[in-house]
GUMAR-297448 format. One line per field, with one value per residue: x, z, y of N, C-alpha, C in turn; residue number from 1. Coordinates in steps of 0.05 Angstrom, whole numbers. Layout:
N
nu [X ...]
nw [Z ...]
nv [Y ...]
cau [X ...]
caw [Z ...]
cav [Y ...]
cu [X ...]
cw [Z ...]
cv [Y ...]
k [NUM ...]
//
This chain:
445
nu [2750 2748 2772 2735 2694 2718 2728 2677 2658 2693 2677 2629 2610 2575 2578 2596 2649 2660 2661 2639 2665 2669 2621 2632 2624 2611 2611 2565 2567 2548 2538 2534 2571 2614 2588 2581 2626 2645 2678 2679 2625 2617 2649 2623 2578 2589 2571 2516 2477 2481 2453 2466 2521 2523 2496 2530 2578 2558 2545 2594 2622 2595 2615 2669 2728 2748 2731 2709 2752 2762 2797 2844 2903 2917 2962 2971 3018 3059 3088 3155 3203 3181 3151 3190 3223 3189 3180 3233 3244 3211 3231 3282 3269 3250 3240 3226 3205 3207 3166 3163 3131 3128 3115 3154 3222 3276 3346 3374 3397 3359 3338 3385 3397 3354 3363 3412 3396 3358 3392 3424 3386 3376 3424 3419 3385 3332 3277 3273 3236 3227 3187 3180 3153 3159 3154 3146 3195 3232 3275 3313 3374 3386 3428 3428 3386 3405 3448 3422 3400 3446 3459 3426 3373 3307 3285 3237 3210 3154 3112 3151 3178 3206 3193 3212 3218 3167 3119 3065 3052 3010 2989 3016 2999 2975 2991 3030 3014 3015 3036 3063 3085 3101 3116 3138 3086 3056 3058 3041 3049 3021 3000 3014 3069 3129 3194 3239 3278 3249 3222 3257 3258 3213 3147 3137 3182 3172 3184 3166 3147 3195 3237 3206 3188 3227 3238 3214 3160 3089 3055 3015 3017 3008 3015 2998 2972 2950 2892 2880 2928 2936 2905 2934 2980 2960 2949 3000 3024 2993 3008 3062 3061 3041 3086 3121 3140 3096 3096 3104 3053 3031 2987 2975 3017 3076 3074 3023 3009 2971 2920 2922 2889 2904 2886 2828 2807 2769 2782 2785 2819 2825 2833 2853 2851 2878 2870 2820 2748 2731 2712 2724 2750 2730 2676 2676 2693 2651 2606 2619 2619 2566 2539 2556 2542 2553 2607 2653 2714 2766 2829 2869 2920 2921 2870 2820 2764 2707 2643 2602 2624 2638 2587 2566 2595 2580 2525 2525 2545 2502 2462 2475 2522 2588 2632 2697 2756 2823 2874 2934 2973 3016 3049 3078 3057 3032 2991 2952 2940 2915 2870 2847 2834 2795 2750 2734 2695 2639 2639 2650 2605 2566 2576 2620 2680 2743 2813 2881 2942 3001 3054 3084 3095 3038 3021 2988 2933 2875 2813 2765 2707 2652 2682 2693 2698 2752 2791 2849 2906 2938 2911 2892 2841 2820 2810 2850 2871 2824 2813 2859 2905 2939 2921 2919 2879 2861 2804 2785 2753 2741 2734 2774 2819 2795 2789 2842 2856 2822 2849 2898 2879 2860 2908 2934 2898 2906 2955 2943 2915 2852 2805 2761 2696 2686 2739 2757 2725 2747 2791 2837 2819 2853 2870 2822 2813 2855 2841 2793 2811 2848 2814 2785 2817 2823 2812 2856 2899]
nw [1056 1082 1040 999 1023 1030 977 957 988 971 920 927 941 980 1023 1090 1138 1191 1241 1247 1239 1294 1305 1291 1329 1321 1353 1351 1347 1374 1336 1349 1379 1347 1306 1318 1305 1268 1223 1205 1195 1153 1115 1106 1081 1028 1007 1009 970 952 968 973 983 1031 1065 1063 1086 1137 1158 1160 1195 1243 1261 1268 1308 1321 1319 1259 1226 1202 1153 1136 1099 1054 1023 975 974 935 936 960 949 936 983 1024 1010 1020 1075 1095 1082 1119 1167 1168 1175 1226 1292 1345 1361 1340 1326 1315 1294 1278 1245 1221 1226 1191 1189 1144 1084 1079 1132 1160 1136 1153 1208 1214 1200 1241 1285 1275 1280 1334 1356 1345 1383 1380 1404 1398 1385 1378 1362 1355 1329 1361 1336 1282 1272 1280 1251 1254 1282 1352 1366 1329 1345 1395 1382 1363 1410 1439 1415 1436 1423 1440 1445 1438 1447 1423 1458 1472 1449 1484 1543 1592 1587 1573 1610 1603 1565 1539 1506 1460 1407 1395 1359 1342 1288 1264 1224 1236 1234 1266 1264 1301 1319 1278 1226 1197 1181 1152 1135 1094 1092 1114 1149 1110 1065 1025 1000 970 915 865 850 797 771 759 783 785 803 815 834 863 915 948 935 909 924 919 946 987 1019 1064 1070 1120 1140 1187 1232 1240 1252 1306 1324 1304 1334 1386 1383 1375 1425 1460 1445 1457 1512 1525 1518 1557 1603 1604 1559 1587 1584 1583 1596 1540 1514 1474 1443 1425 1388 1376 1330 1261 1202 1142 1093 1055 1068 1097 1152 1189 1238 1247 1296 1315 1373 1405 1457 1473 1463 1420 1356 1312 1263 1233 1233 1203 1153 1140 1140 1098 1055 1055 1043 995 933 879 863 887 901 915 941 965 1001 1035 1037 1070 1090 1136 1132 1134 1113 1062 1042 1042 1002 958 958 946 893 869 873 835 841 821 835 849 858 875 883 905 855 867 930 996 1031 1024 1047 1062 1011 988 1021 1005 952 960 967 917 882 902 901 847 823 842 814 824 803 795 802 793 815 780 768 810 881 919 971 990 1025 1012 1001 959 956 917 893 930 987 1020 1045 1077 1100 1151 1161 1145 1107 1144 1198 1236 1234 1249 1301 1331 1323 1334 1296 1244 1207 1159 1147 1093 1068 1011 947 909 929 928 873 859 885 855 806 818 830 779 751 776 762 707 708 722 718 696 733 712 718 687 675 727 746 722 749 781 818 861 874 891 937 969 977 1006 1051 1075 1085 1128 1170 1167 1202 1237 1206]
nv [-128 -75 -47 -48 -18 32 47 52 94 134 144 167 228 245 213 214 224 176 201 262 329 373 426 496 552 619 681 735 807 871 931 984 1012 1030 1056 1109 1137 1190 1193 1140 1133 1168 1144 1096 1115 1115 1069 1071 1067 1016 962 908 907 937 902 858 880 895 845 818 851 842 795 803 808 858 928 961 1005 1071 1112 1089 1066 1016 973 924 872 833 771 752 786 838 848 845 888 931 925 931 983 1011 992 1014 1066 1069 1097 1091 1039 969 916 849 792 724 662 629 641 642 621 636 670 711 715 729 778 809 805 832 884 894 892 936 977 972 988 1041 1057 1042 1005 936 879 810 756 688 627 564 513 527 551 511 490 529 545 551 582 623 657 670 701 746 764 777 824 860 855 839 775 725 659 626 583 538 475 445 412 429 484 496 478 469 426 403 441 441 435 483 537 596 627 675 731 788 855 914 981 1033 1040 1061 1042 981 911 853 786 730 719 693 702 680 640 617 656 685 693 719 694 699 681 630 578 525 456 429 464 497 485 503 556 619 625 637 688 733 795 852 922 966 1028 1075 1081 1025 1001 1003 960 917 924 914 860 839 852 822 770 773 777 726 696 712 764 821 879 942 986 1051 1108 1146 1124 1111 1066 1064 1111 1171 1159 1174 1195 1161 1148 1126 1078 1025 983 923 888 821 776 710 673 620 607 623 620 649 652 687 691 649 663 711 693 657 691 725 689 673 720 740 769 776 763 714 703 661 649 601 569 524 487 462 462 458 425 463 512 494 482 533 558 526 537 592 591 564 602 637 667 684 639 624 586 583 538 501 468 437 425 438 404 345 317 355 374 329 329 377 365 328 358 374 348 356 413 426 403 437 482 513 543 515 522 504 528 525 540 559 550 556 599 637 669 691 726 755 792 809 849 888 878 851 796 784 750 709 663 597 562 521 473 475 528 555 538 520 552 615 668 719 761 811 848 883 939 968 994 1004 976 926 919 916 868 834 837 813 762 746 746 703 663 659 635 585 518 496 458 412 383 338 320 312 270 227 212 166 106 97 149 170 140 156 210 204 176 212 254 237 251 305 346 350 365]
cau [2725 2752 2779 2710 2680 2731 2724 2649 2657 2709 2663 2604 2618 2556 2585 2611 2667 2646 2658 2640 2680 2651 2613 2646 2604 2623 2593 2559 2572 2532 2553 2528 2594 2631 2572 2582 2650 2637 2695 2669 2598 2620 2661 2602 2559 2596 2557 2488 2459 2486 2442 2480 2547 2518 2489 2555 2595 2546 2546 2622 2629 2583 2631 2697 2737 2755 2714 2717 2764 2763 2820 2869 2914 2926 2975 2976 3046 3059 3112 3176 3220 3165 3144 3214 3232 3171 3186 3259 3242 3199 3249 3304 3258 3240 3251 3220 3204 3200 3155 3162 3120 3127 3114 3180 3244 3299 3373 3385 3405 3338 3338 3409 3395 3336 3377 3432 3381 3346 3414 3432 3366 3379 3447 3410 3368 3305 3269 3267 3225 3223 3173 3179 3140 3178 3152 3151 3224 3247 3300 3331 3391 3383 3451 3421 3370 3422 3464 3405 3397 3471 3460 3406 3346 3291 3275 3221 3201 3126 3106 3174 3172 3219 3175 3224 3212 3138 3106 3038 3058 2985 2983 3036 2987 2966 3015 3028 3017 3013 3058 3057 3107 3092 3139 3132 3058 3044 3057 3040 3049 3009 2994 3023 3097 3148 3221 3250 3290 3230 3211 3279 3251 3184 3134 3138 3205 3160 3203 3154 3148 3222 3251 3186 3185 3249 3241 3194 3132 3069 3042 3004 3021 2996 3025 2975 2978 2926 2882 2880 2954 2933 2895 2956 2997 2948 2952 3028 3030 2981 3025 3087 3054 3039 3113 3137 3129 3084 3107 3089 3040 3018 2969 2989 3042 3086 3066 2997 3007 2944 2916 2918 2879 2924 2872 2799 2800 2758 2796 2782 2839 2811 2852 2843 2866 2873 2863 2792 2728 2723 2718 2719 2760 2710 2651 2678 2693 2624 2588 2627 2610 2536 2527 2566 2519 2562 2632 2667 2739 2781 2856 2878 2941 2915 2841 2806 2744 2686 2620 2587 2637 2635 2560 2561 2607 2562 2499 2531 2546 2475 2445 2485 2547 2612 2649 2721 2775 2850 2889 2959 2977 3035 3052 3097 3043 3016 2967 2932 2932 2895 2845 2836 2823 2771 2727 2729 2671 2614 2641 2647 2577 2550 2582 2644 2702 2767 2838 2905 2965 3020 3081 3098 3081 3018 3019 2970 2907 2860 2786 2754 2678 2638 2700 2694 2707 2774 2801 2877 2920 2954 2894 2883 2813 2821 2803 2873 2871 2800 2810 2883 2926 2935 2922 2910 2869 2850 2780 2789 2730 2749 2731 2800 2834 2782 2796 2870 2855 2811 2870 2917 2866 2859 2935 2939 2881 2919 2978 2933 2900 2825 2796 2734 2682 2691 2766 2761 2711 2763 2815 2839 2808 2874 2869 2797 2817 2873 2826 2774 2826 2859 2791 2776 2834 2828 2811 2882 2921]
caw [1063 1085 1014 984 1036 1024 949 954 1000 956 896 934 957 1001 1046 1109 1156 1214 1262 1234 1253 1312 1294 1302 1336 1322 1366 1338 1363 1368 1320 1357 1391 1327 1287 1326 1294 1244 1199 1196 1185 1127 1096 1099 1064 1000 998 1017 948 944 990 976 996 1058 1079 1065 1106 1163 1168 1167 1219 1267 1271 1271 1335 1325 1304 1233 1229 1178 1150 1132 1073 1052 998 971 968 922 938 979 943 938 1011 1040 1004 1034 1104 1102 1081 1144 1189 1167 1184 1254 1311 1373 1366 1319 1336 1294 1303 1255 1249 1213 1223 1182 1192 1117 1075 1086 1161 1168 1127 1172 1234 1214 1201 1267 1303 1270 1292 1363 1362 1343 1406 1375 1417 1378 1397 1358 1372 1334 1338 1366 1316 1256 1268 1292 1236 1259 1306 1375 1366 1313 1362 1416 1370 1362 1438 1447 1404 1450 1413 1457 1429 1453 1433 1429 1466 1465 1448 1507 1566 1614 1582 1570 1626 1592 1541 1525 1487 1439 1381 1390 1350 1334 1259 1255 1213 1242 1240 1273 1266 1315 1323 1257 1201 1203 1159 1159 1112 1094 1086 1136 1144 1102 1038 1004 987 958 887 860 837 767 761 751 791 781 826 821 851 876 944 962 928 891 933 912 970 989 1044 1064 1086 1131 1154 1197 1258 1243 1262 1335 1328 1300 1357 1409 1379 1381 1453 1472 1439 1471 1540 1528 1517 1579 1617 1585 1555 1603 1567 1599 1583 1520 1508 1446 1428 1413 1383 1367 1302 1241 1177 1121 1068 1057 1069 1122 1159 1215 1242 1260 1308 1327 1397 1411 1486 1477 1445 1401 1329 1295 1236 1220 1229 1181 1128 1135 1134 1071 1035 1054 1034 969 915 852 859 910 890 938 936 991 998 1050 1036 1081 1108 1145 1113 1133 1094 1035 1033 1037 975 938 957 932 864 860 871 813 847 807 856 838 879 866 903 893 839 884 955 1015 1049 1007 1062 1059 983 984 1034 987 928 969 966 890 869 908 893 818 817 849 795 832 784 810 787 807 808 772 763 836 905 929 1000 996 1037 1006 991 951 953 903 885 950 1013 1017 1070 1071 1125 1155 1167 1124 1109 1155 1226 1252 1236 1262 1329 1346 1319 1336 1269 1240 1181 1156 1130 1080 1053 993 919 894 938 918 845 858 891 832 785 828 826 751 743 785 747 682 713 733 701 706 741 703 730 669 679 754 750 709 764 788 843 881 883 906 963 985 985 1027 1076 1087 1093 1155 1191 1158 1225 1250 1188]
cav [-114 -46 -35 -43 4 58 53 61 121 153 151 180 252 251 197 230 209 164 221 288 349 389 452 520 573 646 699 761 831 895 950 1011 1026 1044 1072 1137 1149 1206 1185 1114 1136 1181 1124 1077 1128 1109 1045 1074 1060 988 947 882 912 945 877 843 894 893 818 811 867 831 772 811 812 886 946 971 1031 1087 1129 1073 1061 988 966 895 866 807 755 759 810 862 851 850 915 950 923 942 1013 1021 986 1034 1092 1066 1115 1084 1010 950 892 829 766 708 633 620 659 625 631 636 696 730 718 743 805 822 806 854 909 897 898 964 995 971 1005 1069 1063 1033 980 915 854 789 733 667 602 543 492 539 558 489 486 551 540 569 601 646 675 679 723 770 773 789 851 877 851 821 752 705 635 620 556 520 446 434 412 444 512 498 457 464 412 396 463 440 437 510 551 624 626 702 746 816 874 941 1000 1059 1042 1077 1026 953 892 827 770 703 716 690 711 655 640 608 680 700 700 723 671 703 666 605 556 499 438 419 483 514 480 516 584 630 620 657 696 760 809 879 945 981 1053 1087 1071 996 991 999 933 899 927 901 831 832 854 799 747 777 771 697 685 723 788 840 905 962 1006 1071 1127 1162 1109 1113 1042 1070 1139 1180 1151 1194 1184 1158 1141 1124 1049 1014 959 911 867 799 758 685 666 592 604 631 607 669 642 710 686 631 678 730 678 646 714 734 669 672 745 747 771 776 748 704 693 651 638 590 549 499 489 438 472 440 422 488 530 482 485 561 563 513 552 617 585 556 625 653 681 674 629 613 577 576 522 493 443 422 439 427 386 328 309 377 375 308 338 397 352 314 376 383 338 371 441 427 396 460 503 528 540 509 525 496 543 505 550 566 540 576 601 660 664 715 724 781 789 830 870 910 868 832 784 777 745 685 640 579 553 494 473 483 557 565 529 514 571 644 678 747 770 839 852 909 948 990 985 1005 953 902 917 906 839 820 835 793 736 740 739 676 645 655 617 560 500 492 431 408 360 315 309 303 245 206 206 138 97 101 177 173 127 174 233 196 169 237 271 228 264 332 364 351 371]
cu [2729 2758 2754 2694 2692 2727 2696 2646 2670 2694 2637 2610 2599 2561 2603 2629 2651 2642 2661 2654 2660 2644 2629 2625 2619 2602 2588 2562 2554 2550 2551 2553 2612 2614 2573 2606 2642 2653 2686 2642 2600 2631 2640 2580 2564 2580 2527 2469 2464 2478 2457 2507 2543 2511 2514 2573 2584 2549 2574 2630 2618 2599 2661 2704 2745 2736 2726 2728 2765 2790 2846 2878 2924 2937 2979 3005 3047 3087 3134 3191 3205 3158 3168 3224 3215 3176 3212 3259 3231 3217 3272 3295 3249 3255 3247 3220 3198 3190 3151 3153 3117 3127 3142 3200 3268 3325 3388 3393 3385 3337 3362 3408 3377 3349 3397 3418 3369 3368 3423 3412 3368 3402 3439 3391 3339 3300 3262 3259 3218 3210 3170 3165 3160 3177 3157 3180 3242 3273 3320 3348 3386 3405 3445 3405 3386 3440 3448 3402 3423 3474 3438 3378 3331 3278 3260 3212 3172 3121 3129 3165 3185 3201 3186 3217 3182 3124 3078 3040 3033 2977 3001 3024 2977 2989 3009 3035 3016 3039 3052 3084 3094 3116 3128 3101 3043 3040 3058 3041 3036 3003 3004 3052 3114 3175 3237 3259 3271 3218 3233 3272 3221 3172 3134 3163 3197 3178 3192 3158 3176 3237 3232 3181 3206 3251 3218 3166 3114 3053 3032 3007 3008 3013 3001 2985 2951 2916 2883 2906 2953 2922 2916 2975 2986 2951 2981 3033 3016 2998 3051 3083 3052 3066 3131 3124 3118 3100 3091 3079 3025 2999 2985 3015 3050 3081 3039 2994 2979 2941 2911 2908 2901 2912 2842 2790 2790 2772 2788 2803 2825 2832 2839 2862 2859 2865 2835 2774 2717 2731 2712 2728 2739 2685 2653 2679 2665 2605 2594 2616 2580 2524 2540 2543 2528 2586 2643 2692 2758 2808 2866 2897 2934 2885 2829 2785 2724 2662 2604 2598 2634 2607 2553 2572 2589 2536 2503 2531 2518 2457 2455 2510 2570 2632 2673 2741 2801 2864 2915 2956 2997 3040 3073 3084 3023 2990 2945 2922 2911 2868 2831 2821 2798 2747 2719 2702 2646 2615 2637 2618 2559 2555 2606 2666 2728 2792 2861 2929 2989 3049 3097 3082 3063 3018 3000 2944 2890 2832 2777 2725 2666 2656 2703 2705 2729 2782 2829 2891 2935 2937 2887 2853 2813 2816 2826 2874 2847 2801 2837 2906 2919 2940 2914 2903 2861 2826 2782 2765 2738 2748 2757 2818 2822 2788 2824 2871 2842 2833 2890 2905 2867 2887 2941 2922 2894 2943 2969 2920 2872 2820 2767 2722 2687 2718 2769 2748 2727 2788 2814 2826 2827 2873 2844 2800 2834 2857 2807 2789 2836 2836 2781 2792 2839 2827 2838 2905 2932]
cw [1066 1058 998 996 1029 995 944 965 983 931 901 952 980 1026 1065 1126 1179 1236 1250 1252 1270 1299 1306 1306 1338 1334 1350 1358 1355 1353 1329 1367 1371 1306 1293 1315 1268 1219 1188 1183 1157 1106 1087 1081 1034 989 1004 995 938 968 995 990 1025 1076 1084 1087 1134 1175 1176 1192 1245 1278 1276 1300 1341 1309 1277 1237 1202 1177 1146 1103 1074 1024 997 962 958 924 956 973 946 968 1028 1035 1019 1064 1111 1101 1107 1167 1191 1178 1213 1273 1340 1377 1340 1333 1313 1305 1278 1262 1244 1212 1216 1187 1166 1110 1083 1116 1171 1160 1146 1199 1235 1215 1228 1288 1300 1282 1322 1372 1361 1365 1402 1390 1396 1393 1375 1372 1350 1346 1340 1344 1288 1250 1279 1277 1240 1284 1328 1377 1350 1330 1385 1407 1369 1391 1447 1436 1414 1441 1432 1439 1446 1435 1442 1434 1457 1466 1472 1531 1590 1612 1581 1584 1615 1565 1525 1505 1463 1411 1375 1384 1344 1304 1247 1242 1216 1246 1244 1277 1278 1319 1300 1231 1209 1178 1169 1133 1115 1094 1112 1129 1136 1072 1017 989 974 930 885 846 806 755 752 758 786 804 834 840 869 905 960 956 910 898 925 937 969 1017 1042 1080 1094 1146 1162 1223 1261 1254 1292 1341 1324 1324 1382 1407 1385 1411 1469 1469 1455 1501 1544 1530 1539 1592 1596 1582 1571 1585 1584 1583 1564 1511 1479 1430 1414 1408 1373 1337 1284 1215 1156 1094 1073 1058 1097 1127 1187 1217 1259 1270 1319 1350 1406 1440 1493 1459 1425 1373 1308 1266 1220 1214 1206 1154 1121 1127 1105 1050 1032 1042 1008 950 885 847 886 900 913 929 963 987 1011 1055 1045 1100 1117 1126 1112 1113 1066 1025 1027 1009 954 935 942 901 853 857 850 818 832 828 843 861 866 889 890 875 852 909 973 1034 1032 1021 1059 1030 977 997 1018 964 935 968 937 879 876 900 863 810 823 830 803 811 800 792 805 797 803 770 788 859 917 959 1009 1008 1034 996 982 944 939 896 905 977 1008 1044 1063 1098 1126 1158 1143 1128 1119 1185 1244 1256 1252 1292 1344 1343 1327 1307 1267 1211 1182 1138 1120 1063 1037 964 904 903 928 889 842 865 869 810 793 824 797 740 751 769 720 684 723 712 713 712 732 716 713 673 707 759 738 725 774 815 866 892 899 934 981 995 1008 1053 1090 1098 1121 1177 1185 1181 1237 1232 1193]
cv [-84 -32 -29 -20 30 66 63 90 142 162 165 204 258 234 213 212 198 184 248 308 365 416 474 541 600 665 725 784 854 915 978 1026 1040 1059 1102 1152 1164 1199 1159 1117 1149 1161 1104 1088 1122 1086 1046 1065 1031 971 921 886 920 920 860 854 891 865 810 826 855 808 779 815 841 904 954 999 1045 1102 1113 1073 1032 983 936 891 837 794 767 784 836 868 859 879 936 949 936 972 1024 1015 1006 1061 1092 1085 1106 1054 994 925 872 802 749 678 622 643 642 638 632 665 718 736 734 772 821 825 828 881 915 905 927 983 995 988 1035 1077 1055 1007 960 889 835 765 713 643 579 521 503 544 536 483 508 546 560 590 626 667 686 702 749 781 787 817 869 874 832 800 732 682 629 591 537 490 432 435 426 474 517 475 450 450 405 418 462 444 465 528 580 625 654 712 776 832 901 959 1026 1062 1056 1061 997 936 866 812 742 698 715 702 686 656 630 631 696 710 705 699 674 690 638 581 528 480 429 438 498 509 494 546 593 626 643 663 725 771 836 898 961 1006 1066 1075 1041 985 987 971 912 900 912 871 823 832 832 774 749 770 741 684 695 746 807 865 925 984 1026 1089 1144 1150 1111 1088 1046 1100 1146 1173 1175 1182 1184 1153 1140 1096 1041 987 950 888 845 779 733 678 638 587 613 616 627 660 664 704 669 647 697 716 669 669 724 715 670 698 756 748 770 758 739 690 687 640 627 567 522 500 463 447 451 441 448 508 520 486 514 569 551 529 578 612 578 580 645 669 668 665 615 607 570 562 513 469 425 438 426 408 369 320 330 378 353 316 359 384 336 331 382 374 353 401 444 421 420 483 521 522 537 510 516 512 525 514 556 554 562 575 624 651 689 708 752 776 813 854 892 901 847 821 774 772 720 660 623 573 524 496 481 513 568 560 528 535 599 655 707 751 799 837 881 916 972 979 985 982 927 898 907 876 823 817 814 765 728 733 710 655 639 636 590 543 495 462 428 383 335 303 298 275 222 199 177 132 101 130 182 162 145 198 226 191 194 254 263 243 293 353 369 359 399]
k [1 2 3 4 5 6 7 8 9 10 11 12 13 14 15 16 17 18 19 20 21 22 23 24 25 26 27 28 29 30 31 32 33 34 35 36 37 38 39 40 41 42 43 44 45 46 47 48 49 50 51 52 53 54 55 56 57 58 59 60 61 62 63 64 65 66 67 68 69 70 71 72 73 74 75 76 77 78 79 80 81 82 83 84 85 86 87 88 89 90 91 92 93 94 95 96 97 98 99 100 101 102 103 104 105 106 107 108 109 110 111 112 113 114 115 116 117 118 119 120 121 122 123 124 125 126 127 128 129 130 131 132 133 134 135 136 137 138 139 140 141 142 143 144 145 146 147 148 149 150 151 152 153 154 155 156 157 158 159 160 161 162 163 164 165 166 167 168 169 170 171 172 173 174 175 176 177 178 179 180 181 182 183 184 185 186 187 188 189 190 191 192 193 194 195 196 197 198 199 200 201 202 203 204 205 206 207 208 209 210 211 212 213 214 215 216 217 218 219 220 221 222 223 224 225 226 227 228 229 230 231 232 233 234 235 236 237 238 239 240 241 242 243 244 245 246 247 248 249 250 251 252 253 254 255 256 257 258 259 260 261 262 263 264 265 266 267 268 269 270 271 272 273 274 275 276 277 278 279 280 281 282 283 284 285 286 287 288 289 290 291 292 293 294 295 296 297 298 299 300 301 302 303 304 305 306 307 308 309 310 311 312 313 314 315 316 317 318 319 320 321 322 323 324 325 326 327 328 329 330 331 332 333 334 335 336 337 338 339 340 341 342 343 344 345 346 347 348 349 350 351 352 353 354 355 356 357 358 359 360 361 362 363 364 365 366 367 368 369 370 371 372 373 374 375 376 377 378 379 380 381 382 383 384 385 386 387 388 389 390 391 392 393 394 395 396 397 398 399 400 401 402 403 404 405 406 407 408 409 410 411 412 413 414 415 416 417 418 419 420 421 422 423 424 425 426 427 428 429 430 431 432 433 434 435 436 437 438 439 440 441 442 443 444 445]
//
């Protein structure tokens, strides 16, 4: 009897799980406080003749956890080798402090290389702080981190799995999934890339499913320079405080040097904090989806959104927006992949174009809207990122950066296979059943 019920549900995308996921409520904010910034006001003037873009930017800003800042420079970094080279250049130039926060810090060749560089900077008198997540870095021996401590580096573990170290064991599911590096309070990095050997090679090496789970991951990161770095710094210091004593920050402190314009890009750093009810990440995604007018191009490695986000994507496609979604063809989490595939039928029926990246394991989390507003960061489009993880995204408003993100999307699309409604409807009953079963528990993936 259950078999018949599940089969019927699996073939009917309108059938919902017995217990629907709870709604997510994102608060709106007033914009008057940052409208007075003359630099910001001048930057927004660029879009005065494009009502659709102004509406899009205004809507996303209302849900962001941080004000939109002007005068930034943002560079897109593709895959591990490109990202690590940019990070190492800044680490070598550090003079006062290096703050590194990551979900995974591996003890492999990449991790040791970074460890040696951090130790060298500490010998030069630079303050070095490393924060890693206990579950994300569970395969890294504690001896590795102890060696870093012995060289003068401050190292903290975020929410240890050991109940002796972490009496608040009920918070074990709330993880630090951020990837943040701040150098001297002037240059910052954020995105999807961990410190791990899975990024030793570029995805252009086309490792495929056989080698691709261990190397050559496809990911996107950012180098940020300008006033937005202060927002990254604030997030790091909040996370550092959660894991121990806070860093003492005084008036005119060197952790927050006076911001200087580095470019013409508008940026808001959006942080998700699992200890609060502020759902800014969710709000910015939903606002972007609802206010897209021409293009909504989404690349997400772990795609298991709730019905509200799915409906906003479908509605955008129905009103004529070019909605495209790139997801993995293979992944390191088969459960999430089945949950992703469970969303295909209603999206395809609405006109969303879906592609599966097949030559490398996809780990990027990016959205580009109307070629102008981009969202890049660590947050997946799933309930865990929205509710249970500490995450960080950057909302970037700049046509040149948007064009760059469009080009990256198109490159990934060429390396993907299209999922057509005709082909998808021919999948086996067994696959349909797996999708339905996994979708019942997608909230906890």
